[in-house]
C-alpha positions as CSV (number, residue, x, y, z in Angstrom):
1,A,-68.3,-18.8,-65.1
2,D,-70.6,-21.6,-65.7
3,F,-73.8,-19.6,-64.9
4,Q,-73.4,-16.7,-66.9
5,N,-75.5,-17.8,-69.3
6,A,-77.2,-19.7,-67.8
7,V,-81.5,-19.3,-67.6
8,F,-83.5,-21.2,-64.7
9,Y,-87.2,-21.5,-65.0
10,G,-88.0,-22.7,-61.1
11,T,-86.3,-24.4,-57.9
12,G,-88.2,-27.8,-57.8
13,E,-86.3,-31.0,-57.3
14,E,-85.4,-31.7,-60.2
15,D,-83.5,-28.4,-61.1
16,V,-81.6,-28.8,-57.7
17,A,-80.4,-32.2,-58.9
18,L,-79.3,-30.5,-62.3
19,V,-77.1,-28.0,-61.0
20,W,-75.9,-29.8,-58.1
21,E,-75.0,-33.7,-59.8
22,K,-76.5,-34.0,-63.5
23,D,-75.2,-33.2,-66.4
24,G,-76.7,-30.6,-68.4
25,D,-77.5,-29.8,-72.1
26,T,-77.1,-27.1,-74.4
27,R,-81.1,-26.0,-74.1
28,T,-81.3,-25.7,-70.3
29,F,-77.6,-23.5,-69.9
30,N,-76.8,-22.5,-73.8
31,R,-73.9,-25.0,-73.6
32,P,-72.6,-28.1,-72.1
33,Y,-72.7,-27.8,-67.9
34,E,-71.0,-30.1,-65.4
35,G,-72.6,-30.6,-62.2
36,L,-71.1,-28.7,-59.4
37,C,-70.6,-32.3,-57.2
38,R,-68.9,-33.6,-60.5
39,Q,-67.1,-30.8,-61.2
40,A,-65.6,-31.3,-57.4
41,E,-65.2,-34.9,-57.8
42,R,-62.8,-34.0,-61.3
43,L,-61.0,-31.5,-59.5
44,Y,-60.0,-33.2,-56.7
45,R,-59.5,-36.3,-58.9
46,E,-57.0,-34.6,-61.2
47,S,-55.5,-32.1,-59.4
48,E,-51.8,-32.2,-58.4
49,S,-52.1,-29.7,-55.9
50,D,-52.4,-30.2,-52.4
51,S,-54.1,-27.1,-51.0
52,V,-56.2,-27.4,-54.1
53,R,-57.4,-30.9,-52.8
54,R,-57.2,-29.4,-49.4
55,K,-59.7,-26.9,-50.2
56,L,-62.3,-29.5,-51.7
57,S,-62.4,-32.0,-48.9
58,R,-63.8,-29.6,-46.6
59,Y,-66.7,-30.2,-49.0
60,M,-66.9,-33.8,-48.8
61,A,-67.3,-36.2,-45.9
62,S,-66.5,-40.4,-45.6
63,R,-69.8,-42.8,-46.4
64,T,-69.6,-46.7,-46.3
65,C,-69.4,-47.8,-49.7
66,V,-72.6,-49.2,-50.7
67,L,-71.3,-52.4,-52.7
68,C,-69.0,-53.9,-49.8
69,H,-71.1,-52.1,-47.1
70,G,-67.1,-51.3,-45.6
71,G,-66.0,-54.7,-46.0
72,R,-63.0,-53.7,-48.4
73,L,-63.2,-56.5,-50.6
74,K,-64.8,-58.6,-53.4
75,R,-68.3,-60.0,-52.7
76,E,-66.8,-63.7,-53.3
77,I,-64.2,-63.0,-50.9
78,L,-66.5,-62.0,-48.3
79,A,-68.2,-65.2,-48.6
80,V,-66.0,-67.2,-47.6
81,K,-67.1,-67.7,-43.7
82,V,-65.0,-69.5,-40.9
83,N,-67.5,-70.5,-37.7
84,G,-70.0,-68.0,-39.2
85,L,-67.5,-65.0,-39.6
86,G,-66.2,-63.6,-42.8
87,I,-62.9,-62.1,-42.5
88,D,-64.4,-58.4,-42.7
89,E,-66.3,-59.3,-39.4
90,L,-63.7,-60.8,-38.0
91,C,-61.5,-57.5,-38.3
92,Q,-64.7,-55.8,-37.2
93,L,-64.1,-57.1,-33.2
94,S,-62.0,-56.0,-30.7
95,V,-58.4,-57.2,-29.9
96,N,-60.3,-58.9,-26.7
97,R,-63.0,-60.6,-28.6
98,A,-61.1,-61.6,-31.1
99,H,-58.8,-63.1,-28.8
100,G,-61.6,-64.7,-27.4
101,W,-63.0,-66.0,-30.6
102,M,-59.8,-67.1,-31.3
103,S,-59.1,-69.0,-28.2
104,E,-62.1,-71.3,-28.8
105,L,-62.0,-71.7,-32.7
106,T,-62.5,-75.3,-33.2
107,L,-61.2,-76.6,-36.7
108,P,-62.1,-79.4,-38.7
109,E,-59.9,-82.4,-38.5
110,D,-59.1,-82.6,-41.9
111,R,-57.5,-78.9,-41.9
112,A,-55.8,-78.8,-38.4
113,S,-52.9,-79.9,-39.3
114,V,-52.1,-77.1,-41.6
115,L,-54.2,-74.4,-39.9
116,E,-53.3,-75.1,-35.9
117,R,-49.8,-73.2,-36.4
118,V,-51.7,-70.2,-38.3
119,V,-54.6,-70.0,-35.4
120,K,-51.9,-69.9,-32.5
121,D,-49.5,-67.3,-34.0
122,I,-52.9,-65.2,-34.6
123,T,-53.9,-65.9,-31.1
124,E,-50.2,-65.0,-29.8
125,R,-50.4,-62.1,-31.6
126,L,-53.7,-60.8,-30.1
127,G,-52.3,-61.6,-26.6
128,F,-49.3,-59.6,-27.1
129,L,-51.8,-56.6,-27.9
130,R,-54.0,-57.3,-24.7
131,R,-51.2,-57.2,-22.8
132,V,-50.2,-53.5,-23.3
133,G,-53.3,-52.4,-22.9
134,L,-54.9,-52.5,-26.5
135,G,-57.8,-54.8,-26.1
136,Y,-59.9,-52.2,-26.6
137,L,-58.8,-51.7,-30.0
138,T,-60.8,-53.3,-33.2
139,L,-59.0,-54.7,-35.8
140,S,-59.8,-52.7,-38.9
141,R,-58.6,-49.5,-36.4
142,A,-57.4,-47.0,-39.2
143,T,-53.7,-46.5,-37.9
144,G,-54.4,-42.4,-38.8
145,S,-56.7,-42.1,-35.8
146,L,-54.1,-44.1,-33.2
147,S,-52.8,-41.9,-30.5
148,G,-48.9,-41.4,-30.3
149,G,-49.0,-43.6,-27.3
150,E,-51.3,-46.2,-28.9
151,Y,-49.0,-46.4,-32.2
152,Q,-46.0,-46.9,-30.0
153,R,-47.6,-49.9,-27.7
154,I,-48.2,-51.8,-31.3
155,R,-44.9,-51.6,-31.9
156,L,-43.8,-53.0,-28.6
157,A,-46.4,-55.8,-28.6
158,S,-44.5,-56.9,-31.8
159,Q,-41.6,-56.7,-29.9
160,L,-43.0,-59.2,-27.7
161,G,-44.3,-61.5,-30.1
162,A,-40.3,-61.4,-31.6
163,G,-38.7,-63.1,-28.6
164,L,-35.6,-61.5,-28.7
165,S,-32.9,-60.8,-25.9
166,G,-29.7,-58.7,-25.5
167,V,-31.7,-55.6,-27.9
168,L,-31.8,-52.2,-26.7
169,Y,-35.4,-50.9,-26.7
170,V,-35.7,-47.2,-26.4
171,L,-39.5,-46.0,-25.5
172,D,-40.4,-42.0,-25.2
173,E,-43.2,-41.4,-23.0
174,P,-45.2,-44.9,-23.4
175,S,-48.1,-44.1,-20.9
176,I,-49.3,-41.1,-22.4
177,G,-53.5,-41.6,-22.9
178,L,-53.2,-44.6,-20.4
179,H,-55.3,-45.2,-17.6
180,Q,-53.6,-46.3,-14.0
181,E,-55.0,-49.4,-14.7
182,D,-53.8,-49.9,-18.0
183,N,-50.4,-48.8,-17.3
184,M,-49.9,-51.2,-14.3
185,R,-50.1,-53.8,-17.6
186,L,-47.7,-51.7,-19.5
187,I,-45.0,-52.0,-16.7
188,E,-45.3,-55.6,-16.7
189,T,-44.8,-55.8,-20.1
190,L,-41.5,-53.3,-19.7
191,K,-40.2,-55.8,-17.1
192,H,-41.0,-58.7,-19.2
193,L,-39.1,-57.6,-22.0
194,R,-36.1,-57.3,-19.4
195,D,-36.2,-60.7,-17.9
196,L,-35.9,-61.7,-21.6
197,G,-32.1,-60.1,-21.4
198,N,-32.9,-57.0,-23.1
199,T,-31.9,-53.5,-22.1
200,V,-35.2,-50.9,-21.7
201,I,-34.8,-47.4,-21.4
202,V,-37.7,-45.6,-21.1
203,V,-38.3,-41.7,-21.1
204,E,-41.0,-41.1,-18.7
205,H,-42.6,-38.9,-16.1
206,D,-45.2,-41.1,-14.9
207,E,-44.5,-41.9,-11.3
208,D,-45.9,-45.8,-11.1
209,M,-43.1,-46.0,-14.0
210,I,-40.6,-44.3,-12.0
211,R,-40.5,-46.6,-8.3
212,A,-40.7,-49.5,-10.9
213,A,-37.7,-49.0,-12.4
214,D,-34.2,-50.7,-11.5
215,W,-32.2,-47.7,-12.2
216,V,-33.2,-43.9,-13.0
217,V,-31.1,-40.7,-14.4
218,D,-32.6,-37.5,-13.2
219,V,-31.9,-34.6,-15.6
220,G,-32.4,-30.6,-14.3
221,P,-32.7,-29.0,-12.2
222,Q,-35.1,-27.2,-14.3
223,A,-36.1,-26.4,-18.2
224,G,-34.1,-24.7,-20.9
225,Q,-31.1,-23.0,-20.0
226,H,-31.2,-24.2,-16.1
227,G,-31.7,-27.6,-17.0
228,G,-29.4,-30.3,-18.9
229,Q,-27.4,-31.6,-16.0
230,I,-27.6,-34.9,-14.2
231,V,-29.0,-34.1,-10.8
232,A,-29.4,-37.7,-9.5
233,I,-28.6,-41.3,-10.6
234,G,-29.2,-44.4,-9.1
235,T,-32.1,-47.1,-8.1
236,P,-35.7,-45.2,-7.1
237,S,-34.8,-44.8,-3.8
238,E,-31.7,-43.6,-4.0
239,V,-32.5,-40.9,-5.8
240,K,-35.9,-40.4,-3.6
241,D,-33.0,-39.5,-0.9
242,N,-31.3,-37.5,-2.8
243,E,-31.8,-33.5,-1.4
244,D,-31.1,-31.9,-5.0
245,S,-33.5,-33.7,-7.4
246,P,-36.9,-32.1,-7.9
247,T,-37.9,-36.0,-9.1
248,G,-36.7,-37.0,-5.6
249,R,-38.9,-34.1,-4.1
250,W,-42.0,-35.2,-5.7
251,L,-41.4,-39.1,-5.2
252,R,-40.9,-38.2,-1.2
253,G,-44.3,-36.2,-1.5
254,E,-43.1,-32.4,-1.0
255,G,-44.4,-29.8,-2.5
256,T,-48.2,-31.6,-3.1
257,F,-50.5,-29.5,-4.6
258,I,-53.3,-28.6,-2.8
259,P,-56.2,-26.8,-4.8
260,S,-58.4,-24.0,-4.1
261,P,-61.9,-24.6,-2.5
262,P,-63.9,-26.5,-5.1
263,Q,-66.8,-24.3,-6.7
264,L,-70.3,-24.8,-6.5
265,I,-72.4,-26.7,-9.3
266,D,-75.4,-24.7,-10.6
267,P,-77.9,-27.1,-11.6
268,E,-79.5,-24.5,-13.6
269,R,-76.1,-23.6,-16.1
270,M,-75.4,-27.2,-17.8
271,L,-74.0,-28.2,-21.3
272,T,-76.0,-31.4,-21.9
273,V,-75.1,-33.7,-24.7
274,S,-78.2,-36.3,-25.4
275,G,-78.0,-39.4,-26.7
276,A,-74.3,-39.8,-27.9
277,R,-74.3,-42.9,-30.0
278,E,-70.8,-42.0,-32.2
279,N,-68.3,-44.9,-32.1
280,N,-68.3,-47.6,-28.8
281,L,-70.8,-44.4,-27.1
282,Q,-74.1,-46.4,-26.2
283,D,-76.7,-43.8,-26.2
284,L,-74.9,-41.7,-23.6
285,T,-76.6,-38.4,-22.0
286,V,-74.2,-36.1,-20.0
287,S,-74.3,-33.1,-18.2
288,I,-71.2,-30.6,-17.8
289,P,-71.5,-28.1,-15.4
290,L,-70.3,-24.2,-16.1
291,G,-68.1,-22.0,-14.6
292,V,-66.0,-24.7,-13.2
293,L,-63.2,-27.7,-13.8
294,T,-64.4,-30.5,-15.0
295,C,-62.6,-33.7,-15.6
296,V,-63.7,-36.1,-18.2
297,T,-61.7,-39.8,-17.5
298,G,-62.1,-43.3,-17.6
299,P,-59.9,-46.5,-19.1
300,S,-58.5,-46.1,-22.2
301,G,-60.8,-46.8,-24.9
302,S,-64.0,-45.7,-22.9
303,G,-64.9,-43.1,-25.3
304,K,-64.0,-39.5,-23.6
305,S,-62.1,-38.3,-26.8
306,T,-65.3,-39.5,-28.9
307,L,-67.7,-37.9,-26.7
308,I,-65.9,-34.2,-26.1
309,D,-64.0,-33.8,-29.4
310,T,-65.8,-35.7,-32.2
311,I,-69.0,-34.8,-30.6
312,L,-68.9,-31.9,-28.3
313,R,-66.2,-30.1,-29.7
314,R,-67.6,-30.0,-33.5
315,A,-71.0,-29.4,-32.1
316,L,-70.0,-26.1,-30.5
317,Q,-67.7,-25.2,-33.1
318,R,-70.8,-25.5,-35.4
319,S,-72.9,-23.4,-33.4
320,L,-70.3,-20.7,-32.0
321,H,-67.9,-20.7,-35.1
322,R,-69.9,-21.6,-37.9
323,S,-67.7,-24.3,-38.4
324,K,-68.1,-26.8,-41.3
325,A,-67.2,-29.7,-39.1
326,V,-69.6,-32.7,-38.6
327,P,-70.4,-33.9,-34.9
328,G,-70.6,-37.5,-34.1
329,Q,-74.2,-38.9,-34.1
330,H,-76.2,-37.6,-31.1
331,D,-79.7,-36.2,-30.5
332,S,-79.0,-32.7,-29.1
333,L,-76.9,-30.5,-27.8
334,V,-78.9,-28.2,-24.9
335,G,-77.0,-25.1,-23.1
336,V,-75.1,-23.7,-25.8
337,E,-76.7,-20.2,-25.0
338,H,-74.3,-19.6,-22.2
339,V,-71.2,-20.0,-23.8
340,E,-70.2,-17.0,-26.0
341,R,-67.0,-18.8,-27.4
342,L,-65.2,-22.2,-27.5
343,V,-61.1,-22.0,-27.0
344,V,-59.4,-25.6,-27.7
345,V,-56.0,-25.8,-26.5
346,D,-54.3,-29.1,-27.5
347,Q,-50.9,-30.1,-28.0
348,S,-50.3,-29.6,-31.5
349,S,-47.3,-27.1,-33.3
350,L,-48.0,-23.5,-32.7
351,G,-47.6,-23.3,-36.5
352,S,-46.7,-25.3,-39.7
353,S,-43.5,-23.0,-40.9
354,P,-40.4,-22.7,-38.7
355,R,-40.6,-19.0,-38.9
356,S,-43.4,-19.3,-36.7
357,N,-42.4,-18.9,-32.6
358,P,-43.5,-18.0,-29.2
359,A,-43.2,-13.9,-30.5
360,T,-45.3,-14.1,-33.5
361,Y,-47.9,-16.2,-31.9
362,T,-48.8,-14.5,-29.0
363,G,-48.9,-11.1,-30.9
364,L,-45.7,-10.0,-29.3
365,M,-43.8,-9.6,-32.3
366,D,-46.3,-6.9,-33.7
367,L,-46.1,-5.3,-30.2
368,M,-42.0,-5.5,-30.8
369,R,-42.5,-4.2,-34.6
370,E,-44.6,-1.2,-33.5
371,L,-42.3,0.1,-30.9
372,F,-39.1,-0.1,-33.0
373,A,-40.5,1.8,-35.6
374,K,-41.2,4.9,-33.0
375,L,-38.1,5.1,-32.0
376,P,-36.5,8.5,-32.9
377,L,-33.5,7.0,-35.3
378,S,-36.9,4.9,-37.2
379,R,-38.8,7.8,-37.6
380,E,-35.5,9.8,-39.0
381,R,-35.1,7.1,-41.6
382,G,-38.7,6.5,-42.4
383,Y,-39.2,3.3,-41.2
384,S,-42.5,1.4,-40.5
385,A,-43.2,-1.1,-38.6
386,G,-43.0,-3.6,-41.8
387,R,-39.3,-3.1,-41.9
388,F,-38.8,-5.2,-38.8
389,S,-40.8,-8.2,-40.0
390,F,-38.3,-10.9,-41.4
391,N,-41.4,-12.5,-43.4
392,V,-41.3,-9.8,-46.0
393,K,-38.7,-7.4,-48.0
394,G,-37.5,-4.6,-46.6
395,G,-35.5,-5.2,-43.6
396,R,-34.9,-8.7,-43.3
397,C,-31.8,-10.7,-44.8
398,E,-32.7,-11.2,-48.5
399,K,-29.5,-14.4,-48.6
400,C,-31.8,-16.2,-46.2
401,Q,-35.5,-14.3,-46.8
402,G,-35.5,-13.6,-42.7
403,A,-35.0,-17.5,-41.8
404,G,-31.3,-16.7,-40.1
405,Q,-30.6,-20.5,-41.8
406,I,-30.1,-21.9,-45.2
407,K,-31.9,-24.9,-46.1
408,I,-29.0,-27.8,-48.0
409,D,-30.7,-30.0,-49.6
410,M,-29.2,-33.5,-49.3
411,H,-31.4,-35.4,-51.4
412,F,-32.1,-38.6,-50.2
413,L,-31.1,-37.7,-46.7
414,N,-32.7,-35.2,-44.5
415,D,-32.1,-31.7,-45.1
416,A,-29.5,-29.8,-43.6
417,Y,-29.5,-26.2,-42.3
418,V,-26.3,-23.7,-41.6
419,S,-26.5,-20.2,-40.1
420,C,-26.7,-17.7,-42.8
421,E,-23.0,-16.4,-43.4
422,L,-24.4,-12.8,-44.4
423,C,-26.3,-12.2,-41.4
424,Q,-24.8,-14.5,-38.8
425,G,-28.3,-16.0,-38.3
426,K,-29.7,-12.8,-36.9
427,R,-32.4,-12.6,-39.8
428,Y,-32.3,-8.9,-40.6
429,N,-30.1,-6.6,-42.8
430,R,-27.4,-4.7,-41.1
431,E,-29.2,-1.4,-41.4
432,T,-32.1,-2.9,-39.3
433,L,-30.4,-4.0,-36.9
434,D,-28.9,-0.2,-36.3
435,I,-32.0,0.4,-34.0
436,R,-32.1,-0.4,-30.9
437,Y,-34.1,0.1,-28.0
438,K,-31.9,0.1,-24.5
439,G,-29.1,-1.1,-26.9
440,H,-30.9,-4.2,-28.1
441,S,-31.5,-4.8,-31.4
442,I,-34.9,-6.6,-32.3
443,S,-33.0,-9.6,-33.1
444,D,-31.0,-10.0,-29.6
445,I,-34.7,-9.4,-28.4
446,L,-35.7,-12.5,-30.1
447,N,-32.9,-14.7,-28.9
448,M,-33.9,-13.3,-24.8
449,T,-35.8,-15.9,-22.6
450,V,-39.0,-14.7,-21.2
451,E,-37.3,-14.1,-17.9
452,S,-34.7,-11.4,-19.7
453,A,-37.4,-10.0,-22.0
454,L,-39.1,-8.8,-18.8
455,E,-36.6,-6.9,-17.3
456,V,-36.6,-4.9,-20.8
457,F,-39.8,-4.2,-21.7
458,A,-41.0,-3.8,-17.9
459,T,-42.6,0.0,-18.7
460,V,-44.3,-1.6,-21.8
461,P,-48.0,-2.8,-20.3
462,K,-49.1,-4.6,-23.1
463,M,-45.6,-6.3,-23.7
464,N,-45.3,-7.0,-20.1
465,A,-48.8,-8.5,-19.9
466,I,-48.0,-11.1,-22.9
467,L,-44.5,-12.1,-20.9
468,T,-46.1,-12.2,-17.5
469,C,-48.2,-14.8,-18.7
470,L,-46.0,-16.6,-20.3
471,R,-43.6,-17.0,-17.4
472,D,-46.8,-17.7,-15.1
473,V,-47.4,-20.8,-17.1
474,G,-43.6,-22.0,-16.4
475,L,-42.3,-21.1,-19.8
476,G,-39.3,-18.2,-18.6
477,Y,-36.7,-20.1,-20.0
478,L,-38.1,-19.9,-23.2
479,R,-36.7,-18.2,-25.6
480,L,-39.1,-15.3,-27.7
481,G,-37.9,-16.3,-31.2
482,Q,-37.5,-19.9,-30.9
483,A,-38.6,-21.8,-33.5
484,A,-42.3,-23.1,-33.2
485,N,-41.0,-27.1,-34.4
486,T,-38.9,-27.1,-32.0
487,L,-40.9,-26.7,-29.2
488,S,-42.5,-30.0,-27.3
489,G,-46.4,-30.6,-27.2
490,G,-46.1,-29.6,-23.8
491,E,-44.9,-25.9,-24.1
492,A,-46.7,-25.4,-27.5
493,Q,-49.9,-26.1,-25.1
494,R,-48.5,-23.3,-22.3
495,V,-47.4,-21.2,-25.0
496,K,-51.4,-21.2,-26.0
497,L,-52.6,-21.0,-22.6
498,A,-50.5,-18.0,-22.3
499,T,-51.9,-16.3,-24.9
500,E,-55.6,-16.7,-24.1
501,L,-54.6,-15.6,-20.2
502,S,-53.2,-12.2,-21.7
503,K,-56.6,-11.8,-23.6
504,S,-59.2,-9.6,-22.1
505,S,-61.9,-12.1,-22.2
506,H,-65.5,-10.7,-22.4
507,G,-68.0,-13.3,-22.2
508,H,-68.1,-16.9,-20.5
509,V,-65.5,-18.7,-22.5
510,L,-65.2,-22.7,-22.5
511,Y,-61.6,-24.0,-22.3
512,L,-61.3,-27.8,-24.0
513,L,-58.0,-29.1,-23.6
514,D,-57.5,-33.1,-24.2
515,E,-54.9,-34.8,-21.9
516,P,-52.6,-31.4,-21.2
517,T,-50.4,-33.0,-18.9
518,T,-48.5,-35.0,-21.7
519,G,-45.0,-34.6,-21.4
520,L,-45.0,-32.9,-17.9
521,H,-43.2,-33.4,-15.0
522,Y,-44.8,-33.2,-11.6
523,W,-44.1,-29.7,-11.7
524,D,-44.7,-28.8,-14.8
525,I,-48.2,-30.5,-13.7
526,V,-48.8,-27.7,-10.7
527,T,-48.1,-25.0,-12.8
528,L,-50.6,-26.0,-15.2
529,L,-52.9,-26.7,-12.9
530,T,-52.3,-23.1,-10.9
531,V,-53.1,-21.6,-14.6
532,L,-56.3,-23.7,-15.0
533,L,-58.1,-22.6,-11.8
534,R,-57.1,-19.3,-12.6
535,L,-59.1,-19.4,-15.9
536,R,-62.3,-20.9,-13.4
537,D,-61.7,-18.4,-11.0
538,A,-62.3,-16.0,-13.9
539,G,-65.8,-17.2,-14.5
540,H,-64.8,-19.5,-17.4
541,T,-65.5,-23.1,-17.7
542,V,-62.5,-25.7,-18.3
543,L,-63.1,-28.9,-19.5
544,V,-60.3,-31.3,-19.4
545,V,-59.9,-34.8,-20.6
546,E,-57.3,-36.5,-18.6
547,H,-56.0,-39.5,-16.9
548,N,-53.6,-38.0,-14.5
549,L,-54.7,-38.3,-10.7
550,D,-53.3,-34.8,-9.3
551,V,-55.8,-33.1,-12.2
552,I,-58.7,-35.4,-11.3
553,S,-58.3,-34.7,-7.4
554,A,-57.8,-31.0,-7.9
555,S,-61.4,-30.7,-10.4
556,D,-64.4,-29.8,-9.1
557,W,-66.5,-32.5,-11.0
558,V,-65.7,-35.6,-12.3
559,I,-67.3,-37.6,-15.6
560,D,-66.3,-41.2,-15.4
561,L,-66.6,-43.4,-18.6
562,G,-66.7,-47.0,-18.6
563,P,-66.2,-49.3,-17.4
564,G,-63.8,-50.5,-19.5
565,G,-62.5,-49.7,-23.1
566,G,-63.9,-50.4,-26.6
567,E,-67.0,-52.7,-26.6
568,S,-67.0,-52.6,-22.6
569,G,-67.3,-48.6,-22.5
570,G,-69.1,-46.0,-23.7
571,Q,-71.3,-46.0,-20.1
572,L,-71.6,-43.1,-17.6
573,V,-69.8,-45.0,-14.6
574,A,-69.7,-42.4,-12.0
575,E,-70.1,-38.3,-12.2
576,G,-69.6,-35.4,-8.8
577,T,-67.0,-34.4,-7.1
578,P,-63.5,-36.4,-7.1
579,K,-64.4,-37.7,-3.3
580,E,-68.1,-39.1,-4.6
581,V,-66.6,-41.0,-7.3
582,A,-63.8,-42.1,-5.1
583,N,-66.6,-44.1,-3.7
584,V,-67.9,-45.5,-6.5
585,E,-67.0,-49.4,-6.3
586,K,-67.9,-50.1,-9.5
587,S,-65.5,-47.2,-11.2
588,V,-61.8,-48.3,-12.0
589,T,-61.0,-44.4,-12.0
590,G,-62.4,-44.3,-8.4
591,V,-60.3,-47.0,-7.0
592,W,-57.2,-45.6,-8.1
593,L,-58.6,-41.7,-7.0
594,A,-59.5,-43.3,-3.2
595,K,-55.9,-44.3,-3.2
596,R,-54.6,-40.7,-4.1
597,L,-57.1,-39.2,-2.0
């Protein structure tokens, strides 16, 4: 609208700056004009709508403040130095370096009595962070950029400093994102809490954590409706000897995954990232072979996610899918012409709405609606496929608007949900539920497990293909209409994998997974590996960022970053087959891999 009466007489730098940034005058635009950049800033600042802010943020990028140069404080405060370091410079150090600096700090005699206690407290707190394997983090690291495991271990470090006893600590998978070397330090920390007189309960799948426990409770024997029982209880050795325990069989070494023979590496088909310098990457150049299963590993904080997610993923999305994401600093990405599509399979939720479920995400719901619309009674009544959607008016229950539940606002407490008394949680009105396929209404089918639905739709090829893929990734127990926000990260990731498997992929696809074993038991990992190798055998590239030794040893190619985390990382320590990496003495991953192999 601002340009309706505008007249331009050139495209020089001044003209571009005028349109983009500066305030115009009536001589140029026939009326007062606000530059596009200034207009976007004003709308973002004044708008109370999250959706408007979200749309505008796509055209914005963070830059270092030109006044404080990222120091956050006023010039007068930043001028205060201790042993040559300002508070901003100290916060830029990693926990390891800051701990060393504080340990060697010499206080002036006239201030020693005042500052001694402060220095001791800071040094102890930094030491606690090191003990839980977070020595690579910088002190100024934004909490929003921390993984769930890192955030949990920071809270654990604060408890170490409290020195309490008689406390019950509950930790949910604290080993997430940890290399085996860091994991052993975490186990020692938990033992320290126990020895202080506390009780530590850990929900965990990690083998070393299970073997180090004093008492193990094994729940199973399988997942979903096939689980929910106490299968075994006792010391690790007692659980190991229990014949009914899946965890016991794993600890005994039964059912060890034997991968198919490794694929040959084609040196002519490589995806090469050159000169990677983002975060702690030290001018790194890495070549990723295509058509194979490649695992990127290394200690926590060594730069794996920066290389693969911040640089490679964003660069590929810009090149292949015209994304606006800005990749991290690097010189070039060569070999993109060999890749036709990028698929990121992460553990994020399938959808932000509780209406999202496995059936809607995989496309199964659309096929079900089409099938029900073709039934004789539907044709007789003139029902279309839209009649069987619980998201639009027509066939859904209007009291709960197709949700099956009514939300009760509890004001200062969490919202409560009760089953809709009109439809009894079935989501649809009575007329829609009259339509049945093999005796089942569409609500009945949404309440079925994948295994049960496979029997019902055995003769419907497209639906059978999707359901078979869901079963193959180990989700046979999952209910088709289960709300997406109730699925675990591992379940959501496997639903995405099943969706990709059910598609007829044309051209070369690169599948990118960041720590897919998070939250998975060994038997689930075996299922996951089977699926990943199936994608590889179909000619696609599977790139995994992972610490799990089972996944690393089953890979065709391993890229090991390190040798440490933070400032000590960002280098290529080893690359090659798992056996080749296991023989590299300076590789921390190689040491653990050699034990496993």
